[in-house]
C-alpha positions as CSV (number, residue, x, y, z in Angstrom):
1,X,-54.7,110.0,168.7
2,X,-57.7,110.0,170.9
3,X,-58.8,106.7,172.4
4,X,-61.3,104.6,170.5
5,X,-62.8,101.3,171.6
6,X,-61.8,98.1,169.7
7,X,-63.2,94.6,169.6
8,X,-61.1,93.9,172.8
9,X,-63.5,96.1,174.7
10,X,-66.6,94.0,173.8
11,X,-68.2,92.0,176.6
12,X,-70.4,88.9,175.9
13,X,-72.1,89.6,172.5
14,X,-73.9,86.2,172.1
15,X,-77.2,86.9,170.3
16,X,-76.4,90.6,170.0
17,X,-77.0,92.3,166.6
18,X,-73.8,94.0,165.4
19,X,-74.2,96.6,162.6
20,X,-70.8,96.4,160.9
21,X,-69.8,99.0,158.3
22,X,-67.4,97.5,155.7
23,X,-66.1,98.5,152.3
24,X,-67.5,96.1,149.7
25,X,-67.2,98.6,146.8
26,X,-65.4,96.0,144.6
27,X,-64.2,96.3,141.0
28,X,-66.5,94.0,138.9
29,X,-66.2,92.4,135.6
30,X,-68.8,90.0,134.1
31,X,-70.7,89.7,137.4
32,X,-67.8,88.9,139.7
33,X,-65.2,90.9,141.5
34,X,-61.7,91.3,139.9
35,X,-60.1,92.1,143.2
36,X,-61.3,91.0,146.7
37,X,-58.6,92.8,148.8
38,X,-61.3,94.9,150.5
39,X,-63.2,91.7,151.6
40,X,-60.0,90.1,152.8
41,X,-59.3,93.2,154.9
42,X,-62.6,93.0,156.8
43,X,-62.7,89.2,157.0
44,X,-61.0,89.0,160.5
45,X,-63.5,91.4,162.0
46,X,-66.6,89.6,160.5
47,X,-65.4,86.2,161.6
48,X,-64.4,87.3,165.1
49,X,-67.8,88.8,165.7
50,X,-69.6,85.8,164.2
51,X,-67.4,83.4,166.3
52,X,-68.3,85.3,169.4
53,X,-72.0,84.5,168.7
54,X,-73.2,87.8,167.4
55,X,-75.7,88.2,164.5
56,X,-73.5,90.3,162.1
57,X,-75.3,92.7,159.7
58,X,-72.9,94.1,157.0
59,X,-73.6,97.6,155.9
60,X,-71.9,98.8,152.7
61,X,-72.2,101.0,149.6
62,X,-71.6,99.8,146.1
63,X,-71.1,102.3,143.3
64,X,-72.9,105.7,143.3
65,X,-76.6,105.2,143.0
66,X,-77.3,108.8,144.3
67,X,-80.1,107.9,146.7
68,X,-82.1,105.8,144.4
69,X,-82.4,102.0,143.9
70,X,-80.4,100.8,140.8
71,X,-80.8,97.1,139.8
72,X,-77.1,97.0,138.8
73,X,-75.8,98.4,142.1
74,X,-77.3,96.1,144.7
75,X,-74.9,94.7,147.2
76,X,-76.3,91.3,146.2
77,X,-73.9,91.4,143.3
78,X,-70.9,91.0,145.7
79,X,-72.6,88.4,147.9
80,X,-70.9,85.4,146.2
81,X,-67.5,87.0,146.4
82,X,-67.9,87.8,150.1
83,X,-69.1,84.2,150.8
84,X,-66.1,82.8,148.9
85,X,-63.6,84.9,151.0
86,X,-65.4,84.2,154.3
87,X,-66.0,80.5,153.6
88,X,-69.5,80.9,154.9
89,X,-73.0,81.4,153.5
90,X,-74.5,84.8,154.2
91,X,-78.1,86.0,154.0
92,X,-78.9,88.8,151.6
93,X,-81.4,91.3,153.1
94,X,-82.9,93.7,150.4
95,X,-83.4,96.6,152.9
96,X,-81.4,98.5,155.6
97,X,-84.3,99.0,158.1
98,X,-87.9,98.1,158.7
99,X,-90.0,94.9,159.0
100,X,-87.9,93.0,156.4
101,X,-84.7,93.6,158.4
102,X,-86.6,92.7,161.6
103,X,-87.8,89.4,160.2
104,X,-84.4,88.5,158.8
105,X,-82.8,89.1,162.2
106,X,-85.4,86.7,163.6
107,X,-84.3,84.0,161.1
108,X,-80.6,84.5,161.6
109,X,-79.0,82.2,164.3
110,X,-76.3,83.4,166.6
111,X,-73.0,83.6,164.6
112,X,-74.8,84.1,161.3
113,X,-74.1,86.9,158.9
114,X,-76.5,89.1,156.9
115,X,-75.7,91.5,154.0
116,X,-77.9,94.6,153.9
117,X,-78.6,96.3,150.6
118,X,-76.6,99.2,149.3
119,X,-76.9,101.9,152.0
120,X,-76.6,104.6,149.3
121,X,-80.0,103.6,147.7
122,X,-81.5,105.9,150.4
123,X,-80.9,109.7,150.2
124,X,-80.5,109.8,154.0
125,X,-77.1,108.0,153.8
126,X,-75.1,110.7,152.1
127,X,-77.1,113.5,153.8
128,X,-76.2,111.9,157.1
129,X,-79.9,112.2,158.1
130,X,-80.3,111.5,161.8
131,X,-83.7,110.0,161.3
132,X,-82.3,107.6,158.7
133,X,-79.3,106.7,161.1
134,X,-81.8,106.1,163.9
135,X,-83.9,103.9,161.7
136,X,-80.9,101.6,161.0
137,X,-79.7,101.8,164.6
138,X,-83.0,100.5,165.8
139,X,-82.1,97.0,164.6
140,X,-78.7,96.9,166.3
141,X,-77.1,96.5,169.7
142,X,-73.6,97.6,168.7
143,X,-72.0,99.5,165.8
144,X,-68.5,98.5,164.5
145,X,-66.8,100.5,161.8
146,X,-64.2,98.7,159.8
147,X,-64.2,100.9,156.7
148,X,-61.3,103.4,157.0
149,X,-61.6,104.0,153.2
150,X,-65.0,105.6,153.8
151,X,-63.9,107.4,157.0
152,X,-63.5,110.8,155.3
153,X,-67.2,110.8,154.5
154,X,-69.7,112.0,157.2
155,X,-72.5,109.6,156.1
156,X,-75.2,107.9,158.2
157,X,-73.4,104.5,158.1
158,X,-69.9,105.9,158.6
159,X,-70.6,108.6,161.2
160,X,-74.3,109.0,162.1
161,X,-74.7,105.5,163.6
162,X,-72.0,106.1,166.2
163,X,-74.2,108.6,167.9
164,X,-77.0,106.1,168.6
165,X,-75.2,102.8,169.4
166,X,-72.0,101.9,171.4
167,X,-69.3,102.3,168.7
168,X,-66.1,100.3,168.1
169,X,-63.3,100.1,165.6
170,X,-63.0,96.8,163.7
171,X,-59.6,95.1,163.3
172,X,-58.8,96.7,160.0
173,X,-59.7,100.2,161.2
174,X,-57.7,99.6,164.4
175,X,-54.6,98.5,162.4
176,X,-55.0,101.5,160.1
177,X,-55.3,104.0,162.9
178,X,-52.4,102.6,164.8
179,X,-50.2,102.6,161.7
180,X,-51.1,106.2,160.9
181,X,-50.5,107.3,164.4
182,X,-47.0,105.7,164.2
183,X,-46.4,107.5,160.9
184,X,-47.5,111.1,161.6
185,X,-49.3,111.2,165.0
186,X,-46.4,110.3,167.3
187,X,-43.7,109.2,164.9
188,X,-40.1,108.3,165.7
189,X,-38.0,111.1,164.2
190,X,-36.4,111.7,161.8
191,X,-39.4,111.4,159.5
192,X,-39.3,111.4,155.7
193,X,-42.3,111.8,153.4
194,X,-42.3,110.9,149.7
195,X,-45.0,112.7,147.8
196,X,-45.4,112.0,144.1
197,X,-48.0,112.2,141.5
198,X,-48.8,114.4,138.5
199,X,-50.1,117.6,139.9
200,X,-49.1,119.9,142.8
201,X,-52.6,121.3,142.7
202,X,-54.1,118.0,144.1
203,X,-51.6,117.8,146.9
204,X,-51.2,121.4,148.1
205,X,-52.8,120.7,151.5
206,X,-50.7,117.6,151.9
207,X,-47.5,119.5,151.3
208,X,-48.4,122.4,153.6
209,X,-49.2,120.0,156.4
210,X,-46.1,117.8,155.9
211,X,-43.4,120.6,155.9
212,X,-44.2,121.3,159.5
213,X,-44.2,117.7,160.6
214,X,-41.4,115.9,158.8
215,X,-37.6,116.4,158.5
216,X,-37.3,115.3,154.9
217,X,-39.8,116.0,152.1
218,X,-39.1,114.2,148.8
219,X,-41.1,115.5,145.9
220,X,-41.4,113.3,142.8
221,X,-43.6,112.8,139.8
222,X,-44.9,115.7,137.7
223,X,-45.0,117.7,140.9
224,X,-41.2,117.8,141.0
225,X,-41.2,119.6,137.6
226,X,-43.4,122.4,139.0
227,X,-40.9,122.9,141.9
228,X,-37.9,122.8,139.6
229,X,-39.5,125.3,137.3
230,X,-40.3,127.5,140.3
231,X,-36.5,127.5,141.1
232,X,-35.8,128.7,137.5
233,X,-34.9,125.3,136.0
234,X,-36.1,124.9,132.3
235,X,-38.1,121.7,132.3
236,X,-38.7,121.7,128.5
237,X,-42.0,120.3,127.6
238,X,-42.5,118.3,130.8
239,X,-45.8,118.1,132.6
240,X,-45.6,121.2,134.8
241,X,-48.0,123.7,136.5
242,X,-46.2,126.9,135.7
243,X,-48.9,129.0,137.3
244,X,-48.1,127.4,140.7
245,X,-44.6,128.7,140.9
246,X,-45.4,131.2,143.7
247,X,-47.1,128.4,145.7
248,X,-44.2,126.1,145.2
249,X,-41.7,128.8,146.4
250,X,-44.0,129.5,149.4
251,X,-43.9,125.8,150.4
252,X,-40.1,125.7,150.1
253,X,-39.9,128.8,152.3
254,X,-42.2,127.2,154.9
255,X,-40.0,124.1,154.8
256,X,-36.9,126.3,155.4
257,X,-38.5,127.9,158.5
258,X,-39.6,124.5,159.9
259,X,-36.2,122.9,159.4
260,X,-37.5,120.5,156.8
261,X,-35.2,119.6,153.8
262,X,-37.0,119.5,150.5
263,X,-35.4,117.0,148.1
264,X,-35.8,117.6,144.4
265,X,-34.0,115.5,141.8
266,X,-30.7,116.8,140.3
267,X,-30.6,114.2,137.6
268,X,-33.6,113.0,135.6
269,X,-34.6,110.6,132.9
270,X,-35.9,112.4,129.8
271,X,-37.3,111.6,126.4
272,X,-38.9,113.5,123.4
273,X,-42.0,111.4,123.6
274,X,-43.9,109.6,126.3
275,X,-43.8,105.9,125.2
276,X,-42.3,102.7,126.4
277,X,-38.5,102.6,125.9
278,X,-38.4,105.5,123.4
279,X,-35.2,105.9,121.2
280,X,-34.7,109.5,122.5
281,X,-34.4,108.2,126.1
282,X,-31.5,109.6,128.1
283,X,-30.4,110.6,131.6
284,X,-29.7,114.3,132.1
285,X,-28.7,116.8,134.7
286,X,-31.8,118.9,135.5
287,X,-30.1,121.9,134.1
288,X,-29.6,120.3,130.7
289,X,-33.1,119.3,129.7
290,X,-33.7,120.3,126.1
291,X,-36.7,122.4,124.9
292,X,-38.2,119.4,123.2
293,X,-37.7,116.9,126.0
294,X,-39.9,115.9,128.9
295,X,-38.8,114.7,132.4
296,X,-40.4,111.2,133.0
297,X,-38.6,109.9,136.0
298,X,-35.9,110.9,138.5
299,X,-32.4,109.7,137.7
300,X,-30.1,107.1,139.3
301,X,-27.9,109.5,141.2
302,X,-31.0,111.2,142.8
303,X,-32.4,107.8,143.7
304,X,-29.1,106.7,145.4
305,X,-29.0,110.0,147.3
306,X,-32.6,109.5,148.5
307,X,-31.8,106.0,149.5
308,X,-29.0,107.4,151.7
309,X,-31.5,109.9,153.2
310,X,-33.9,107.0,154.1
311,X,-31.0,105.2,155.9
312,X,-30.9,108.2,158.3
313,X,-34.6,108.2,159.0
314,X,-36.8,106.2,161.4
315,X,-40.2,106.8,159.8
316,X,-41.4,107.0,156.2
317,X,-44.8,108.1,154.8
318,X,-45.2,107.5,151.1
319,X,-47.9,108.7,148.7
320,X,-47.5,108.8,145.0
321,X,-44.9,107.4,142.5
322,X,-41.6,109.2,141.6
323,X,-42.0,108.9,137.8
324,X,-44.5,107.8,135.1
325,X,-44.3,104.3,136.6
326,X,-47.0,102.7,134.5
327,X,-44.7,102.8,131.5
328,X,-41.2,101.2,131.4
329,X,-38.5,102.2,132.0
330,X,-40.0,105.2,133.9
331,X,-40.8,102.9,136.9
332,X,-37.1,102.5,137.7
333,X,-36.8,105.2,140.4
334,X,-40.0,104.2,142.2
335,X,-39.1,100.5,142.1
336,X,-35.5,101.1,143.3
337,X,-36.4,103.4,146.2
338,X,-39.3,101.2,147.2
339,X,-36.9,98.2,147.4
340,X,-34.5,100.3,149.6
341,X,-37.4,101.3,151.9
342,X,-38.6,97.7,152.1
343,X,-35.1,96.4,153.0
344,X,-34.7,99.1,155.7
345,X,-38.1,98.1,157.1
346,X,-37.2,94.4,157.1
347,X,-34.0,95.3,159.0
348,X,-36.1,96.9,161.6
349,X,-34.5,100.4,161.1
350,X,-37.5,102.0,159.4
351,X,-41.3,102.2,160.0
352,X,-42.8,102.6,156.5
353,X,-46.4,103.5,155.9
354,X,-47.7,104.0,152.3
355,X,-51.1,104.6,150.8
356,X,-53.2,105.6,147.8
357,X,-54.1,103.6,144.7
358,X,-51.1,104.5,142.5
359,X,-48.7,104.0,145.4
360,X,-50.1,100.5,146.2
361,X,-49.8,99.6,142.5
362,X,-46.2,100.9,142.4
363,X,-45.2,98.9,145.5
364,X,-46.8,95.8,144.1
365,X,-44.9,96.3,140.8
366,X,-41.7,96.6,142.9
367,X,-42.7,93.3,144.6
368,X,-42.4,94.9,148.1
369,X,-46.0,95.6,149.1
370,X,-45.8,93.0,151.9
371,X,-42.4,94.3,153.1
372,X,-43.6,97.7,154.2
373,X,-44.8,98.2,157.8
374,X,-48.3,99.1,156.6
375,X,-49.9,99.8,153.3
376,X,-53.2,101.5,153.3
377,X,-55.6,100.7,150.5
378,X,-57.7,103.8,151.2
379,X,-57.3,106.6,148.6
380,X,-59.3,109.7,149.6
381,X,-59.2,109.0,153.3
382,X,-55.4,108.4,153.3
383,X,-54.9,111.7,151.5
384,X,-57.1,113.7,153.9
385,X,-55.3,112.1,156.8
386,X,-52.0,113.3,155.2
387,X,-53.5,116.7,154.9
388,X,-54.0,116.7,158.7
389,X,-57.7,116.8,158.5
390,X,-60.1,115.2,161.0
391,X,-61.8,112.2,159.5
392,X,-65.5,112.2,160.5
393,X,-65.7,108.4,160.6
394,X,-62.7,108.2,163.0
395,X,-63.8,111.2,165.1
396,X,-67.2,109.6,165.7
397,X,-65.5,106.5,167.2
398,X,-63.5,108.6,169.6
399,X,-66.3,110.9,170.7
């Protein structure tokens, strides 16, 4: 991974204005946030900059206003939640540039924090308009990006600003980039990747990238059914993309050539209907799935075998559940393997990096979210990183 500057590289920033890009796109209900994980992630960076005497201006988006002001999408809605997490009052500034911002900076004391309005209220943000970026940059001395979850977007506040101000990674961004580098950049081999989820079509680029970079590729979720069907297994009425059989076979051939073992389940949990604890529930060999049954999880023998595979590995990257984990008992395989991975991580024998919304939820359900080496809360950015793509927001920091 190319070098990027961190907060350790800052000199004296007393009285300097820091434009800090954060992710405050919080899920809301009845006017307050239902989950403040994203604020907690950026809290160390905000407080460190404030403690060093900078005037910190938070730049964030909230919802999808598509370049127009929306009364319900102002970042002022999250101000109270941010103040609660930081334990400090912050000043709301209803613009991102111009005289109002200039006046507000004049009122802020060293170590104070201001929250600018939704940067997506202006069309120049998503267009990454250089003039718009310059307009925002005019108010700042430094730019810090602590929003990895928005790093796959080349927007003015995530990429453009880095061209006009000295640019640094915040603490959350730094941790994310170091963890990702340890997982796929310069990992300790052997490396295993677990890729689950409903559809192969959404993860094709991920699979193509991984077969050349890992020694073990575990395919779970509905995706496994598509691969099994491609190998001639009758998957009954399981969720399956039959039209992708050729693609699945091509990925398995690529894996063969690259010396990567693809792991598909040989026993599965099936039922005639998708519901919690259905009466038709049974465990079956993959070759004995009936026409009216659907595969909803991988079976206990397969999970045990995968646990043995992880014991031989040094690094694990995980994205996507192994079964229909939202409904019991189809969370069993995911929970069991997550516990194995967590135990190996705690023993110090495995570096485990997981990411994506469903994955984070599944690890939380297994009670092991805090036992992995690193869990990324970024969805799209984590996927694009797994696809081997350059993330504009990260590339701008290393330019």
